[in-house]
C-alpha positions in Angstrom: -34.2 -6.6 68.4 -37.0 -8.6 70.1 -34.5 -11.5 70.2 -31.8 -9.5 71.6 -34.7 -7.9 74.4 -35.6 -11.6 75.6 -32.4 -12.9 76.0 -31.0 -9.8 77.9 -32.2 -10.9 81.4 -30.4 -9.9 83.9 -27.3 -8.7 82.2 -27.8 -4.9 82.1 -29.1 -4.5 85.5 -25.6 -4.4 86.9 -25.4 -1.1 84.8 -28.4 0.4 86.3 -30.6 -0.7 83.9 -34.1 -2.3 84.8 -35.5 -4.7 82.6 -39.1 -6.1 83.5 -38.7 -9.1 81.4 -35.7 -10.3 83.1 -37.3 -13.1 84.8 -39.9 -13.8 81.8 -39.2 -17.4 79.7 -40.2 -15.9 76.5 -39.4 -16.5 72.9 -40.5 -15.1 69.4 -42.6 -17.4 67.7 -43.1 -15.5 64.4 -43.8 -11.5 63.1 -46.7 -10.9 61.0 -46.0 -7.5 58.8 -48.9 -5.9 57.1 -47.9 -2.3 56.4 -47.0 0.0 58.9 -48.3 -2.9 61.7 -46.5 -5.6 63.0 -48.3 -8.9 65.0 -45.8 -10.2 67.4 -46.5 -13.6 68.7 -44.4 -14.9 71.7 -44.5 -18.1 73.7 -43.7 -18.8 77.2 -44.9 -16.9 80.4 -44.7 -13.5 82.2 -43.3 -13.7 85.3 -43.1 -10.1 87.1 -42.0 -8.4 90.0 -44.6 -5.9 90.4 -47.7 -4.2 89.6 -46.1 -2.0 87.2 -44.2 -4.7 85.6 -47.0 -5.3 83.3 -46.8 -2.1 81.8 -43.2 -1.6 81.8 -43.1 -5.1 80.0 -45.6 -4.0 77.4 -43.9 -0.9 76.6 -40.5 -2.3 76.5 -41.8 -4.8 73.9 -43.6 -2.3 72.2 -40.7 0.3 71.9 -38.5 -2.4 70.5 -40.6 -3.1 67.8 -41.7 0.0 66.8 -37.8 1.6 66.7 -37.8 1.3 63.3 -39.2 3.9 60.9 -41.6 1.1 58.8 -43.5 0.2 61.9 -45.5 2.4 63.6 -47.9 0.1 65.0 -47.3 -3.5 67.5 -49.5 -6.0 68.7 -48.1 -8.8 71.1 -49.7 -11.9 71.6 -48.8 -14.7 74.2 -49.4 -18.1 73.3 -52.2 -16.7 70.6 -53.9 -14.5 73.2 -53.4 -10.5 73.3 -50.7 -9.5 75.7 -52.8 -6.7 76.6 -55.8 -8.6 77.7 -53.7 -10.6 79.9 -52.2 -8.0 81.2 -55.0 -6.2 82.1 -56.7 -9.4 83.6 -59.0 -9.8 80.9 -57.1 -13.0 79.0 
């Protein structure tokens, strides 16, 4: 599901959907699962269009990863750094 989200690009925007990750060349490196938690490692970079896109991108990734009943929590890392910290300017 994450690979499909990252590969979607602008494909669905003509149908009225907005993909805040459309211009970000991200790749799924690996997923580490422990119980109901997943650590998702991405490579590449984020190219965001506006101030709200960081939160949108993180939410799109999180909801995609946690759509399955056995995954309650997902933490994302971009090139080894916590994505949430990078988006908040702490990374």
